[in-house]
C-alpha positions in Angstrom: 89.0 80.9 121.2 88.4 77.3 121.8 91.0 74.6 120.9 88.6 73.0 118.2 87.9 76.4 116.7 91.6 77.5 117.3 92.5 74.1 115.4 90.0 75.2 112.7 91.5 78.3 111.9 94.5 76.4 111.8 94.4 73.6 109.4 91.8 76.0 107.0 95.1 78.8 107.1 97.5 75.8 106.4 94.9 74.1 103.4 94.9 77.8 102.5 98.5 78.2 101.9 98.7 74.7 100.3 96.2 75.7 98.0 97.5 78.6 96.9 101.2 76.8 96.7 100.0 74.4 94.7 98.2 76.6 92.7 101.2 78.7 91.7 102.9 75.7 90.9 100.6 74.7 88.5 101.2 77.6 86.6 104.9 78.0 86.5 106.1 74.6 86.7 106.5 73.3 83.2 105.4 69.9 82.1 107.1 66.6 82.7 109.1 66.1 78.9 111.2 63.5 80.0 111.4 60.6 77.6 109.9 57.5 78.7 112.0 55.1 78.6 114.9 57.6 80.2 116.8 59.5 77.6 120.4 57.9 78.3 123.2 60.1 76.4 126.8 59.0 75.3 128.6 56.1 72.8 125.9 53.6 74.0 122.6 55.1 74.1 119.5 53.6 72.3 119.3 54.2 69.0 115.6 53.6 69.2 114.5 57.6 69.3 113.5 58.4 65.9 112.0 60.2 64.5 114.0 61.8 67.7 110.9 63.1 70.1 113.4 66.1 71.5 113.1 67.9 68.3 109.8 69.2 67.8 108.0 70.7 65.3 105.9 73.6 66.0 104.8 74.4 62.4 105.1 71.7 59.4 107.7 74.0 57.6 110.3 73.2 60.4 110.2 69.2 59.1 112.1 70.1 56.0 115.1 71.5 58.0 115.5 68.5 60.1 116.6 65.0 58.9 114.0 62.5 60.8 116.5 59.7 60.4 118.5 60.4 62.7 118.9 61.7 66.8 120.6 64.2 69.0 123.9 63.3 69.8 126.3 64.1 73.0 129.3 64.6 71.2 131.7 66.4 74.3 131.5 66.6 77.9 133.6 67.7 80.4 134.1 71.1 79.8 133.6 74.3 82.1 131.5 76.3 79.7 131.8 76.5 76.5 131.2 79.6 74.3 131.8 80.8 71.0 131.6 77.9 68.6 132.9 78.4 64.9 133.9 75.9 62.0 136.9 75.9 60.2 136.4 75.0 57.1 139.9 74.2 55.4 140.7 72.5 58.6 137.3 70.8 59.3 137.2 71.1 62.8 135.5 73.2 65.6 136.7 76.1 67.6 135.3 76.4 71.2 135.9 79.3 73.6 135.6 77.6 78.0 135.3 80.6 79.1 135.2 79.7 83.0 138.8 77.4 82.3 139.8 80.3 80.0 141.1 77.9 77.5 140.1 77.1 73.9 139.5 74.3 72.3 139.9 72.8 68.9 137.2 69.6 68.3 138.0 66.8 65.5 134.2 65.3 65.0 134.4 61.5 64.5 133.5 60.5 61.0 130.7 58.1 61.8 127.7 58.9 63.9 128.1 57.6 67.8 131.7 57.6 67.6 134.0 59.2 70.3 135.8 62.9 68.4 139.2 64.2 68.9 139.4 66.9 71.6 142.5 69.0 72.5 144.0 72.6 73.5 144.3 75.5 70.8 145.3 78.1 73.6 146.4 76.8 76.9 145.4 80.9 77.6 142.5 82.6 76.6 141.9 85.1 79.0 138.7 83.6 79.5 138.1 84.3 75.7 134.1 83.9 74.7 133.2 84.6 70.9 135.2 83.4 67.9 134.6 84.5 63.9 136.4 84.3 60.9 136.9 87.3 58.5 136.8 87.2 55.0 140.6 85.8 54.4 139.9 82.7 57.4 141.6 84.8 60.3 140.6 83.7 63.6 138.6 86.8 65.4 138.3 86.1 69.2 137.0 87.8 71.9 138.7 88.3 75.3 136.9 89.5 78.9 139.7 88.9 81.1 141.8 91.5 78.4 138.5 93.0 77.7 139.0 93.5 74.1 138.8 92.0 70.6 142.0 90.0 68.8 142.5 88.2 65.4 145.1 85.8 64.9 146.7 86.8 61.4 148.4 84.0 59.1 151.6 84.3 60.7 151.0 83.3 63.5 150.9 87.3 64.9 148.1 88.7 67.3 146.7 91.7 66.4 144.7 93.8 68.3 141.2 94.9 66.6 139.7 96.7 69.9 139.9 97.6 73.3 138.6 100.6 74.3 136.2 103.5 73.0 136.9 107.6 73.6 139.1 106.6 75.9 137.3 104.8 77.9 138.4 100.5 78.0 135.7 98.2 76.9 133.8 96.0 79.5 134.5 92.7 78.0 133.4 91.9 74.5 131.7 88.8 74.2 129.9 88.2 70.2 131.8 88.8 67.3 130.7 89.1 63.6 131.9 90.1 60.1 129.9 91.8 57.0 131.6 90.6 54.2 130.1 93.2 52.3 132.9 95.8 53.6 134.8 93.6 55.9 134.1 94.8 59.1 133.9 93.4 62.8 130.8 94.1 64.7 130.7 92.9 67.9 128.5 92.9 71.9 130.5 94.8 75.0 128.0 93.7 77.5 129.9 93.7 81.2 129.4 89.8 81.8 133.1 89.2 82.2 133.7 92.1 85.0 133.4 89.1 87.1 135.4 86.6 89.2 134.3 83.6 87.1 134.4 84.4 83.7 137.3 87.9 83.7 138.0 90.2 86.0 135.8 93.0 88.2 136.6 96.5 88.1 139.0 98.4 89.7 137.8 99.4 93.8 135.5 102.2 92.9 134.2 100.9 89.3 130.7 99.8 88.5 130.8 96.2 89.0 133.3 96.7 92.1 131.7 99.8 93.2 132.6 98.8 97.1 136.1 97.9 96.3 135.9 94.4 98.5 137.1 92.1 95.3 140.5 92.4 94.6 140.7 92.2 91.0 144.0 91.5 90.2 144.5 88.7 92.4 145.4 85.4 90.4 145.5 87.2 87.1 149.1 87.9 85.3 147.2 90.4 83.6 149.6 93.4 82.6 147.6 96.2 84.2 148.0 98.7 81.2 146.2 96.8 78.4 143.4 94.9 81.0 140.6 97.5 81.0 139.7 98.8 85.2 136.4 100.0 85.2 133.3 99.3 82.8 131.7 101.8 80.5 127.5 101.9 79.0 127.1 98.4 77.1 127.1 99.2 72.5 127.3 97.4 70.3 130.6 98.7 68.2 131.4 98.4 64.8 135.6 98.2 63.8 136.1 99.3 59.9 137.2 96.7 58.3 140.2 99.5 56.1 141.1 102.1 58.7 140.2 100.2 61.9 138.0 102.9 63.1 135.5 101.7 65.6 132.1 103.1 66.2 129.3 102.7 68.5 126.2 101.7 66.0 123.5 100.5 68.9 124.1 102.0 72.5 122.6 100.6 75.5 119.3 102.0 75.4 118.2 100.3 72.1 119.9 97.4 73.0 120.5 97.1 76.7 122.6 93.8 77.6 123.5 93.0 74.3 124.9 89.5 74.0 124.5 87.2 70.6 124.0 88.9 67.1 124.4 87.9 63.6 123.2 89.3 59.7 120.4 87.2 58.3 121.6 85.7 55.2 121.0 88.4 52.2 122.7 91.2 54.7 119.2 93.3 55.1 118.9 92.3 58.4 120.9 92.6 61.7 119.6 90.5 64.8 120.6 91.5 68.4 120.4 89.9 71.3 119.7 91.3 74.6 119.9 89.7 77.9 119.6 89.8 81.9 121.7 93.1 83.1 124.6 92.5 83.2 126.8 93.2 86.2 127.4 96.8 87.5 124.5 98.2 84.7 123.3 101.6 85.4 120.5 103.0 83.5 118.3 100.8 80.8 118.1 97.2 81.9 118.6 94.4 79.7 115.5 92.2 78.7 115.5 88.3 77.1 114.5 89.4 73.8 115.7 89.4 70.4 115.7 92.6 68.5 115.9 93.0 64.4 117.7 96.5 62.7 117.3 97.2 59.0 120.9 97.7 57.9 120.8 100.9 55.8 124.0 102.2 54.5 125.6 99.6 56.3 124.2 100.6 59.6 121.3 99.4 61.6 118.0 101.5 61.6 114.3 101.1 62.5 115.0 98.5 66.1 112.4 96.3 66.6 111.8 93.6 68.4 111.7 90.5 66.7 110.4 88.5 69.6 110.0 88.5 72.8 111.5 85.1 73.5 108.2 83.6 75.9 107.4 80.3 75.5 104.8 77.9 77.4 104.2 81.0 79.7 107.6 80.8 80.6 110.1 83.7 79.6 113.6 82.0 78.1 117.1 83.7 78.8 118.4 84.1 75.1 122.1 83.7 74.2 123.7 83.0 70.9 122.4 82.8 67.7 123.2 82.3 63.9 120.8 82.3 60.7 120.3 79.5 57.9 120.6 79.8 54.3 116.7 80.2 54.3 116.8 83.3 56.8 115.6 81.3 60.1 116.8 82.3 62.7 118.3 79.5 65.6 118.5 80.5 69.0 120.2 79.3 72.1 118.4 79.5 75.6 118.1 78.7 78.8 114.7 78.6 80.9 113.3 75.2 82.8 114.2 71.6 81.9 112.0 70.1 79.1 112.1 73.9 77.9 115.6 74.7 77.6 118.0 73.9 74.6 117.4 75.7 70.9 114.5 77.3 69.6 114.3 78.4 65.7 112.6 81.1 63.8 111.2 82.1 60.5 112.4 85.4 59.0 109.0 86.4 60.3 109.9 86.0 64.1 107.4 82.6 63.7 108.5 79.8 66.4 108.3 77.3 64.2 111.0 74.5 66.1 111.9 73.6 69.8 115.1 70.7 70.3 114.6 70.0 73.9 118.0 69.6 75.7 119.1 68.8 79.2 120.8 72.0 80.0 120.4 75.8 78.4 122.2 76.5 75.5 124.3 79.3 75.0 125.6 79.6 71.6 125.7 77.7 68.5 127.1 77.2 64.8 127.1 76.0 61.8 129.9 73.0 60.4 130.5 70.4 58.8 131.9 69.8 55.7 128.2 70.4 54.3 127.7 72.9 56.8 124.1 71.4 58.0 125.7 69.9 61.1 124.0 71.8 64.1 126.8 72.0 66.7 124.9 73.3 70.2 127.4 74.5 73.7 125.2 73.2 77.0 127.0 74.6 79.9 130.1 71.7 80.0 128.5 69.3 77.2 128.2 69.7 73.2 125.2 68.7 71.5 125.4 68.1 67.8 122.3 67.6 65.0 122.2 67.0 61.2 119.8 69.2 59.5 118.7 69.5 55.7 119.3 72.8 55.7 122.7 74.9 55.8 124.4 77.5 58.0 124.5 81.2 56.0 127.3 83.5 56.7 131.0 82.9 58.0 131.6 81.0 61.2 
């Protein structure tokens, strides 16, 4: 091979590789959605973004749900990983879990837009709590990753263990929880995302989430061994009877692998359950990012189907938490590429009608405020708020 032909071959190969790389980038890279001038968050952010360019109506019906005279607000920053937002109506505050820091906070919103709210510690040690909700008596129910249980705080301040085992086996790491008002039953998902050092503790040596035993699961933990689960089991969606306290697996891992967020439709005829990425130590059917829907028949989920595959602009979004509004629209927080991550709003038919772009993926959300028309969105270490022309359905 002559020097010229070798150089041509090299340049040809290099150019071909570059073109292939550019072609892949053109397919996979999301478009630039940076607001111009670049958006500034915080109390001194510019107020000229009206209507807000990051609150996007994909269908005309979405415009009836949002208020064009206000914009997205960042109301809190500096957390670890915010989760489980739940509005306490009587106290007029938002309860939050910081899953990484193992704390819970109470956030009192500011009386006026643009002012800072008040944040204080609610529980100094929450055992890596995640999902929260209220029951029909206004008692707080919390999922604890580290203790692998669901608890309820009674009105006298005592703690009641709702569930910590199923068929003699400890739970994995209860994630999200809701209550069915019809019978007071408690429903929760039990993947194993908390069977990790960051959000809880791994399995004991030999368990699915610590098969080789290299992770020393008890280091840094003051957990009573007799209470904290040692090894994980299959994923389930559980129901706890409101009267007897009996725990029942209403959905298996084959039906909804890696179950995460869940909620009921406002008429209580449909149960929605999010499936996310495979969780630690999972065997068998693996998680796949989508939202499942089930008909509620005689108080149990039946006729499972895919509500949405969570694909948006040729990208697979990662759903996490969700809530329904009074019209039956489903508001879902999701992670994904910058410019796509945020909140997605689906109508009851499963059609995507609105998109709220946020700087970070949204792990969970809830409706709050005196009129229940303020959407609070947890995005990693930050919390965002948007005023709406609709209201949240359900208890929290």
